[in-house]
CHARMM-style PDB file with segment names, atoms N, HN, CA, C and O in Angstrom:
ATOM      1  N   MET     1      12.968  87.744 -61.914  1.00  0.00      PROA
ATOM      2  CA  MET     1      14.272  87.930 -61.813  1.00  0.00      PROA
ATOM      3  C   MET     1      14.650  87.945 -63.166  1.00  0.00      PROA
ATOM      4  O   MET     1      14.341  86.953 -63.827  1.00  0.00      PROA
ATOM      5  N   ASN     2      15.387  89.063 -63.840  1.00  0.00      PROA
ATOM      6  HN  ASN     2      15.639  89.869 -63.303  1.00  0.00      PROA
ATOM      7  CA  ASN     2      15.651  89.045 -65.048  1.00  0.00      PROA
ATOM      8  C   ASN     2      17.076  88.390 -65.333  1.00  0.00      PROA
ATOM      9  O   ASN     2      17.903  88.208 -64.439  1.00  0.00      PROA
ATOM     10  N   ILE     3      17.253  88.097 -66.506  1.00  0.00      PROA
ATOM     11  HN  ILE     3      16.581  88.245 -67.232  1.00  0.00      PROA
ATOM     12  CA  ILE     3      18.268  87.486 -67.058  1.00  0.00      PROA
ATOM     13  C   ILE     3      19.623  88.033 -66.491  1.00  0.00      PROA
ATOM     14  O   ILE     3      20.400  87.176 -66.070  1.00  0.00      PROA
ATOM     15  N   SER     4      19.999  89.314 -66.425  1.00  0.00      PROA
ATOM     16  HN  SER     4      19.368  90.010 -66.766  1.00  0.00      PROA
ATOM     17  CA  SER     4      21.212  89.822 -66.134  1.00  0.00      PROA
ATOM     18  C   SER     4      21.504  89.643 -64.491  1.00  0.00      PROA
ATOM     19  O   SER     4      22.662  89.720 -64.080  1.00  0.00      PROA
ATOM     20  N   ARG     5      20.552  89.436 -63.717  1.00  0.00      PROA
ATOM     21  HN  ARG     5      19.612  89.373 -64.051  1.00  0.00      PROA
ATOM     22  CA  ARG     5      20.507  89.197 -62.301  1.00  0.00      PROA
ATOM     23  C   ARG     5      20.962  87.728 -62.117  1.00  0.00      PROA
ATOM     24  O   ARG     5      21.828  87.371 -61.318  1.00  0.00      PROA
ATOM     25  N   ARG     6      20.275  86.926 -62.952  1.00  0.00      PROA
ATOM     26  HN  ARG     6      19.572  87.216 -63.601  1.00  0.00      PROA
ATOM     27  CA  ARG     6      20.789  85.470 -63.085  1.00  0.00      PROA
ATOM     28  C   ARG     6      22.462  85.212 -63.574  1.00  0.00      PROA
ATOM     29  O   ARG     6      23.209  84.444 -62.968  1.00  0.00      PROA
ATOM     30  N   LEU     7      22.767  85.812 -64.481  1.00  0.00      PROA
ATOM     31  HN  LEU     7      22.160  86.436 -64.973  1.00  0.00      PROA
ATOM     32  CA  LEU     7      23.989  85.593 -64.821  1.00  0.00      PROA
ATOM     33  C   LEU     7      24.901  86.456 -63.719  1.00  0.00      PROA
ATOM     34  O   LEU     7      25.987  86.012 -63.346  1.00  0.00      PROA
ATOM     35  N   GLY     8      24.409  87.636 -63.263  1.00  0.00      PROA
ATOM     36  HN  GLY     8      23.527  87.997 -63.566  1.00  0.00      PROA
ATOM     37  CA  GLY     8      25.372  87.935 -62.123  1.00  0.00      PROA
ATOM     38  C   GLY     8      25.606  86.921 -61.120  1.00  0.00      PROA
ATOM     39  O   GLY     8      26.743  86.536 -60.849  1.00  0.00      PROA
ATOM     40  N   ILE     9      24.623  86.501 -60.592  1.00  0.00      PROA
ATOM     41  HN  ILE     9      23.699  86.814 -60.811  1.00  0.00      PROA
ATOM     42  CA  ILE     9      24.813  85.248 -59.666  1.00  0.00      PROA
ATOM     43  C   ILE     9      25.609  84.030 -60.079  1.00  0.00      PROA
ATOM     44  O   ILE     9      26.110  83.262 -59.259  1.00  0.00      PROA
ATOM     45  N   LEU    10      25.686  83.914 -61.171  1.00  0.00      PROA
ATOM     46  HN  LEU    10      25.279  84.538 -61.838  1.00  0.00      PROA
ATOM     47  CA  LEU    10      26.493  82.790 -61.578  1.00  0.00      PROA
ATOM     48  C   LEU    10      27.834  83.270 -61.765  1.00  0.00      PROA
ATOM     49  O   LEU    10      28.749  82.463 -61.604  1.00  0.00      PROA
ATOM     50  N   VAL    11      28.078  84.385 -62.059  1.00  0.00      PROA
ATOM     51  HN  VAL    11      27.335  85.041 -62.190  1.00  0.00      PROA
ATOM     52  CA  VAL    11      29.351  84.953 -62.042  1.00  0.00      PROA
ATOM     53  C   VAL    11      29.994  85.186 -60.720  1.00  0.00      PROA
ATOM     54  O   VAL    11      31.204  85.063 -60.528  1.00  0.00      PROA
ATOM     55  N   ILE    12      29.119  85.529 -59.819  1.00  0.00      PROA
ATOM     56  HN  ILE    12      28.136  85.629 -59.976  1.00  0.00      PROA
ATOM     57  CA  ILE    12      29.511  85.554 -58.413  1.00  0.00      PROA
ATOM     58  C   ILE    12      29.897  84.258 -57.789  1.00  0.00      PROA
ATOM     59  O   ILE    12      30.749  84.282 -56.901  1.00  0.00      PROA
ATOM     60  N   PHE    13      29.341  83.079 -58.174  1.00  0.00      PROA
ATOM     61  HN  PHE    13      28.649  83.060 -58.896  1.00  0.00      PROA
ATOM     62  CA  PHE    13      29.626  81.930 -57.786  1.00  0.00      PROA
ATOM     63  C   PHE    13      30.810  81.302 -58.486  1.00  0.00      PROA
ATOM     64  O   PHE    13      31.280  80.280 -57.986  1.00  0.00      PROA
ATOM     65  N   ALA    14      31.397  81.847 -59.699  1.00  0.00      PROA
ATOM     66  HN  ALA    14      31.016  82.677 -60.106  1.00  0.00      PROA
ATOM     67  CA  ALA    14      32.594  81.497 -60.262  1.00  0.00      PROA
ATOM     68  C   ALA    14      33.531  81.624 -59.520  1.00  0.00      PROA
ATOM     69  O   ALA    14      34.382  80.735 -59.522  1.00  0.00      PROA
ATOM     70  N   VAL    15      33.681  82.799 -58.622  1.00  0.00      PROA
ATOM     71  HN  VAL    15      32.989  83.521 -58.620  1.00  0.00      PROA
ATOM     72  CA  VAL    15      34.955  82.909 -57.871  1.00  0.00      PROA
ATOM     73  C   VAL    15      35.279  81.885 -56.596  1.00  0.00      PROA
ATOM     74  O   VAL    15      36.414  81.610 -56.206  1.00  0.00      PROA
ATOM     75  N   PRO    16      34.070  81.397 -56.049  1.00  0.00      PROA
ATOM     76  CA  PRO    16      34.351  80.382 -55.088  1.00  0.00      PROA
ATOM     77  C   PRO    16      34.549  78.822 -55.908  1.00  0.00      PROA
ATOM     78  O   PRO    16      35.001  77.796 -55.399  1.00  0.00      PROA
ATOM     79  N   ALA    17      34.083  79.002 -57.263  1.00  0.00      PROA
ATOM     80  HN  ALA    17      33.716  79.835 -57.676  1.00  0.00      PROA
ATOM     81  CA  ALA    17      34.472  77.585 -57.778  1.00  0.00      PROA
ATOM     82  C   ALA    17      35.931  77.616 -58.344  1.00  0.00      PROA
ATOM     83  O   ALA    17      36.429  76.546 -58.693  1.00  0.00      PROA
ATOM     84  N   ILE    18      36.584  78.675 -58.446  1.00  0.00      PROA
ATOM     85  HN  ILE    18      36.179  79.544 -58.162  1.00  0.00      PROA
ATOM     86  CA  ILE    18      37.992  78.717 -59.028  1.00  0.00      PROA
ATOM     87  C   ILE    18      38.844  78.565 -57.911  1.00  0.00      PROA
ATOM     88  O   ILE    18      39.606  77.599 -57.951  1.00  0.00      PROA
ATOM     89  N   ILE    19      38.887  79.365 -56.842  1.00  0.00      PROA
ATOM     90  HN  ILE    19      38.268  80.150 -56.809  1.00  0.00      PROA
ATOM     91  CA  ILE    19      39.508  79.328 -55.642  1.00  0.00      PROA
ATOM     92  C   ILE    19      39.165  78.235 -54.796  1.00  0.00      PROA
ATOM     93  O   ILE    19      40.130  77.538 -54.482  1.00  0.00      PROA
ATOM     94  N   GLY    20      38.037  77.885 -54.329  1.00  0.00      PROA
ATOM     95  HN  GLY    20      37.253  78.451 -54.584  1.00  0.00      PROA
ATOM     96  CA  GLY    20      37.660  76.523 -53.631  1.00  0.00      PROA
ATOM     97  C   GLY    20      38.067  75.259 -54.303  1.00  0.00      PROA
ATOM     98  O   GLY    20      38.304  74.257 -53.629  1.00  0.00      PROA
ATOM     99  N   GLY    21      38.158  75.260 -55.609  1.00  0.00      PROA
ATOM    100  HN  GLY    21      37.965  76.074 -56.156  1.00  0.00      PROA
ATOM    101  CA  GLY    21      38.549  74.094 -56.195  1.00  0.00      PROA
ATOM    102  C   GLY    21      39.988  73.963 -55.999  1.00  0.00      PROA
ATOM    103  O   GLY    21      40.407  72.846 -55.692  1.00  0.00      PROA
ATOM    104  N   GLY    22      40.750  74.856 -56.117  1.00  0.00      PROA
ATOM    105  HN  GLY    22      40.410  75.763 -56.366  1.00  0.00      PROA
ATOM    106  CA  GLY    22      42.382  74.976 -55.825  1.00  0.00      PROA
ATOM    107  C   GLY    22      42.623  74.488 -54.573  1.00  0.00      PROA
ATOM    108  O   GLY    22      43.321  73.484 -54.436  1.00  0.00      PROA
ATOM    109  N   ILE    23      42.063  75.157 -53.481  1.00  0.00      PROA
ATOM    110  HN  ILE    23      41.496  75.973 -53.593  1.00  0.00      PROA
ATOM    111  CA  ILE    23      41.986  74.657 -52.035  1.00  0.00      PROA
ATOM    112  C   ILE    23      41.535  73.299 -51.862  1.00  0.00      PROA
ATOM    113  O   ILE    23      42.229  72.631 -51.096  1.00  0.00      PROA
ATOM    114  N   ILE    24      40.540  72.728 -52.386  1.00  0.00      PROA
ATOM    115  HN  ILE    24      39.976  73.271 -53.008  1.00  0.00      PROA
ATOM    116  CA  ILE    24      40.213  71.537 -52.114  1.00  0.00      PROA
ATOM    117  C   ILE    24      41.188  70.520 -52.846  1.00  0.00      PROA
ATOM    118  O   ILE    24      41.409  69.399 -52.388  1.00  0.00      PROA
ATOM    119  N   TYR    25      41.698  70.951 -53.906  1.00  0.00      PROA
ATOM    120  HN  TYR    25      41.518  71.862 -54.278  1.00  0.00      PROA
ATOM    121  CA  TYR    25      42.615  69.861 -54.552  1.00  0.00      PROA
ATOM    122  C   TYR    25      43.870  69.890 -53.792  1.00  0.00      PROA
ATOM    123  O   TYR    25      44.487  68.833 -53.658  1.00  0.00      PROA
ATOM    124  N   ALA    26      44.385  71.130 -53.207  1.00  0.00      PROA
ATOM    125  HN  ALA    26      43.885  71.989 -53.316  1.00  0.00      PROA
ATOM    126  CA  ALA    26      45.466  71.009 -52.200  1.00  0.00      PROA
ATOM    127  C   ALA    26      45.217  70.357 -51.069  1.00  0.00      PROA
ATOM    128  O   ALA    26      46.093  69.716 -50.487  1.00  0.00      PROA
ATOM    129  N   ILE    27      44.097  70.449 -50.685  1.00  0.00      PROA
ATOM    130  HN  ILE    27      43.386  70.970 -51.159  1.00  0.00      PROA
ATOM    131  CA  ILE    27      44.020  69.530 -49.302  1.00  0.00      PROA
ATOM    132  C   ILE    27      44.040  67.899 -49.665  1.00  0.00      PROA
ATOM    133  O   ILE    27      44.690  67.095 -48.997  1.00  0.00      PROA
ATOM    134  N   PHE    28      43.283  67.555 -50.748  1.00  0.00      PROA
ATOM    135  HN  PHE    28      42.754  68.208 -51.290  1.00  0.00      PROA
ATOM    136  CA  PHE    28      42.979  65.982 -50.805  1.00  0.00      PROA
ATOM    137  C   PHE    28      44.126  65.447 -51.883  1.00  0.00      PROA
ATOM    138  O   PHE    28      44.671  64.343 -51.870  1.00  0.00      PROA
ATOM    139  N   GLY    29      44.364  66.652 -52.920  1.00  0.00      PROA
ATOM    140  HN  GLY    29      43.921  67.549 -52.930  1.00  0.00      PROA
ATOM    141  CA  GLY    29      45.382  65.882 -53.908  1.00  0.00      PROA
ATOM    142  C   GLY    29      44.910  65.091 -54.816  1.00  0.00      PROA
ATOM    143  O   GLY    29      45.738  64.367 -55.369  1.00  0.00      PROA
ATOM    144  N   ASN    30      43.561  64.990 -55.215  1.00  0.00      PROA
ATOM    145  HN  ASN    30      42.888  65.578 -54.766  1.00  0.00      PROA
ATOM    146  CA  ASN    30      42.995  64.237 -55.975  1.00  0.00      PROA
ATOM    147  C   ASN    30      41.644  65.084 -56.779  1.00  0.00      PROA
ATOM    148  O   ASN    30      41.095  66.032 -56.217  1.00  0.00      PROA
ATOM    149  N   TYR    31      41.288  64.681 -57.912  1.00  0.00      PROA
ATOM    150  HN  TYR    31      41.734  63.911 -58.369  1.00  0.00      PROA
ATOM    151  CA  TYR    31      40.230  65.583 -58.628  1.00  0.00      PROA
ATOM    152  C   TYR    31      38.953  65.355 -58.212  1.00  0.00      PROA
ATOM    153  O   TYR    31      38.072  66.208 -58.316  1.00  0.00      PROA
ATOM    154  N   VAL    32      38.735  63.963 -57.617  1.00  0.00      PROA
ATOM    155  HN  VAL    32      39.451  63.270 -57.532  1.00  0.00      PROA
ATOM    156  CA  VAL    32      37.276  63.634 -57.368  1.00  0.00      PROA
ATOM    157  C   VAL    32      36.649  64.308 -56.341  1.00  0.00      PROA
ATOM    158  O   VAL    32      35.459  64.518 -56.578  1.00  0.00      PROA
ATOM    159  N   PRO    33      37.139  64.812 -55.039  1.00  0.00      PROA
ATOM    160  CA  PRO    33      36.629  65.868 -54.466  1.00  0.00      PROA
ATOM    161  C   PRO    33      36.389  67.193 -54.763  1.00  0.00      PROA
ATOM    162  O   PRO    33      35.528  67.874 -54.205  1.00  0.00      PROA
ATOM    163  N   VAL    34      37.251  67.629 -55.768  1.00  0.00      PROA
ATOM    164  HN  VAL    34      37.950  67.076 -56.222  1.00  0.00      PROA
ATOM    165  CA  VAL    34      36.991  68.993 -56.610  1.00  0.00      PROA
ATOM    166  C   VAL    34      35.780  68.699 -57.358  1.00  0.00      PROA
ATOM    167  O   VAL    34      34.804  69.444 -57.268  1.00  0.00      PROA
ATOM    168  N   PHE    35      35.779  67.835 -57.966  1.00  0.00      PROA
ATOM    169  HN  PHE    35      36.571  67.229 -58.039  1.00  0.00      PROA
ATOM    170  CA  PHE    35      34.250  67.371 -58.733  1.00  0.00      PROA
ATOM    171  C   PHE    35      33.041  67.415 -57.978  1.00  0.00      PROA
ATOM    172  O   PHE    35      31.970  67.896 -58.347  1.00  0.00      PROA
ATOM    173  N   VAL    36      33.328  66.827 -56.803  1.00  0.00      PROA
ATOM    174  HN  VAL    36      34.198  66.436 -56.504  1.00  0.00      PROA
ATOM    175  CA  VAL    36      32.011  66.713 -55.928  1.00  0.00      PROA
ATOM    176  C   VAL    36      31.657  68.140 -55.335  1.00  0.00      PROA
ATOM    177  O   VAL    36      30.521  68.553 -55.099  1.00  0.00      PROA
ATOM    178  N   TYR    37      32.970  68.877 -55.121  1.00  0.00      PROA
ATOM    179  HN  TYR    37      33.892  68.542 -55.313  1.00  0.00      PROA
ATOM    180  CA  TYR    37      32.764  70.259 -54.561  1.00  0.00      PROA
ATOM    181  C   TYR    37      32.136  71.285 -55.870  1.00  0.00      PROA
ATOM    182  O   TYR    37      31.402  72.262 -55.723  1.00  0.00      PROA
ATOM    183  N   GLU    38      32.545  70.862 -56.852  1.00  0.00      PROA
ATOM    184  HN  GLU    38      33.142  70.069 -56.971  1.00  0.00      PROA
ATOM    185  CA  GLU    38      31.998  71.907 -57.984  1.00  0.00      PROA
ATOM    186  C   GLU    38      30.443  71.621 -58.133  1.00  0.00      PROA
ATOM    187  O   GLU    38      29.564  72.483 -58.117  1.00  0.00      PROA
ATOM    188  N   ILE    39      30.259  70.229 -58.284  1.00  0.00      PROA
ATOM    189  HN  ILE    39      30.972  69.528 -58.297  1.00  0.00      PROA
ATOM    190  CA  ILE    39      28.778  69.995 -58.474  1.00  0.00      PROA
ATOM    191  C   ILE    39      27.730  70.422 -57.350  1.00  0.00      PROA
ATOM    192  O   ILE    39      26.621  70.830 -57.692  1.00  0.00      PROA
ATOM    193  N   LEU    40      28.088  70.326 -56.003  1.00  0.00      PROA
ATOM    194  HN  LEU    40      28.989  69.994 -55.725  1.00  0.00      PROA
ATOM    195  CA  LEU    40      27.343  70.884 -55.217  1.00  0.00      PROA
ATOM    196  C   LEU    40      27.400  72.424 -55.239  1.00  0.00      PROA
ATOM    197  O   LEU    40      26.416  73.006 -54.784  1.00  0.00      PROA
ATOM    198  N   LEU    41      28.457  73.180 -55.724  1.00  0.00      PROA
ATOM    199  HN  LEU    41      29.256  72.707 -56.094  1.00  0.00      PROA
ATOM    200  CA  LEU    41      28.254  74.312 -55.829  1.00  0.00      PROA
ATOM    201  C   LEU    41      27.287  74.852 -57.098  1.00  0.00      PROA
ATOM    202  O   LEU    41      26.568  75.847 -57.007  1.00  0.00      PROA
ATOM    203  N   LEU    42      27.379  74.195 -58.035  1.00  0.00      PROA
ATOM    204  HN  LEU    42      27.963  73.387 -58.109  1.00  0.00      PROA
ATOM    205  CA  LEU    42      26.578  74.400 -59.236  1.00  0.00      PROA
ATOM    206  C   LEU    42      25.147  74.087 -58.716  1.00  0.00      PROA
ATOM    207  O   LEU    42      24.247  74.826 -59.114  1.00  0.00      PROA
ATOM    208  N   LEU    43      24.907  73.286 -58.049  1.00  0.00      PROA
ATOM    209  HN  LEU    43      25.638  72.686 -57.725  1.00  0.00      PROA
ATOM    210  CA  LEU    43      23.480  73.020 -57.434  1.00  0.00      PROA
ATOM    211  C   LEU    43      23.006  74.000 -56.766  1.00  0.00      PROA
ATOM    212  O   LEU    43      21.898  74.489 -56.988  1.00  0.00      PROA
ATOM    213  N   VAL    44      23.957  74.462 -55.703  1.00  0.00      PROA
ATOM    214  HN  VAL    44      24.857  74.064 -55.523  1.00  0.00      PROA
ATOM    215  CA  VAL    44      23.644  75.790 -54.939  1.00  0.00      PROA
ATOM    216  C   VAL    44      23.293  77.126 -56.112  1.00  0.00      PROA
ATOM    217  O   VAL    44      22.208  77.693 -56.242  1.00  0.00      PROA
ATOM    218  N   ALA    45      24.351  77.353 -56.747  1.00  0.00      PROA
ATOM    219  HN  ALA    45      25.233  76.892 -56.641  1.00  0.00      PROA
ATOM    220  CA  ALA    45      24.128  78.260 -57.755  1.00  0.00      PROA
ATOM    221  C   ALA    45      22.879  78.215 -58.365  1.00  0.00      PROA
ATOM    222  O   ALA    45      22.177  79.224 -58.286  1.00  0.00      PROA
ATOM    223  N   GLY    46      22.380  77.021 -59.089  1.00  0.00      PROA
ATOM    224  HN  GLY    46      22.950  76.202 -59.153  1.00  0.00      PROA
ATOM    225  CA  GLY    46      21.239  76.879 -59.647  1.00  0.00      PROA
ATOM    226  C   GLY    46      20.074  77.236 -59.071  1.00  0.00      PROA
ATOM    227  O   GLY    46      19.136  77.751 -59.679  1.00  0.00      PROA
ATOM    228  N   GLY    47      20.105  76.903 -57.563  1.00  0.00      PROA
ATOM    229  HN  GLY    47      20.867  76.484 -57.069  1.00  0.00      PROA
ATOM    230  CA  GLY    47      19.041  77.297 -56.676  1.00  0.00      PROA
ATOM    231  C   GLY    47      18.866  78.809 -56.330  1.00  0.00      PROA
ATOM    232  O   GLY    47      17.778  79.323 -56.073  1.00  0.00      PROA
ATOM    233  N   PHE    48      19.942  79.395 -56.352  1.00  0.00      PROA
ATOM    234  HN  PHE    48      20.826  78.977 -56.561  1.00  0.00      PROA
ATOM    235  CA  PHE    48      19.875  80.790 -56.226  1.00  0.00      PROA
ATOM    236  C   PHE    48      19.297  81.390 -57.462  1.00  0.00      PROA
ATOM    237  O   PHE    48      18.403  82.231 -57.372  1.00  0.00      PROA
ATOM    238  N   ALA    49      19.836  80.940 -58.785  1.00  0.00      PROA
ATOM    239  HN  ALA    49      20.562  80.257 -58.858  1.00  0.00      PROA
ATOM    240  CA  ALA    49      19.384  81.758 -59.972  1.00  0.00      PROA
ATOM    241  C   ALA    49      17.767  81.241 -60.307  1.00  0.00      PROA
ATOM    242  O   ALA    49      16.999  81.868 -61.036  1.00  0.00      PROA
ATOM    243  N   SER    50      17.460  80.045 -59.655  1.00  0.00      PROA
ATOM    244  HN  SER    50      18.084  79.535 -59.063  1.00  0.00      PROA
ATOM    245  CA  SER    50      16.092  79.632 -60.227  1.00  0.00      PROA
ATOM    246  C   SER    50      14.923  80.440 -59.365  1.00  0.00      PROA
ATOM    247  O   SER    50      13.755  80.402 -59.751  1.00  0.00      PROA
ATOM    248  N   LYS    51      15.287  81.131 -58.243  1.00  0.00      PROA
ATOM    249  HN  LYS    51      16.236  81.161 -57.929  1.00  0.00      PROA
ATOM    250  CA  LYS    51      14.234  81.910 -57.896  1.00  0.00      PROA
ATOM    251  C   LYS    51      13.604  82.886 -58.046  1.00  0.00      PROA
ATOM    252  OT1 LYS    51      12.611  83.094 -57.349  1.00  0.00      PROA
TER     253      LYS     51
END
């Protein structure tokens, strides 16, 4: 997998990070669940990009 494909995967995961982070904050009203969500999303994106 070349570098442009890896960067594309990470860009695609940026949309759920921004939108999902806002939704998680609206539900819980705290930043701790947002950080947990972002870390889990980062791990999943890293798993996809490392293939």
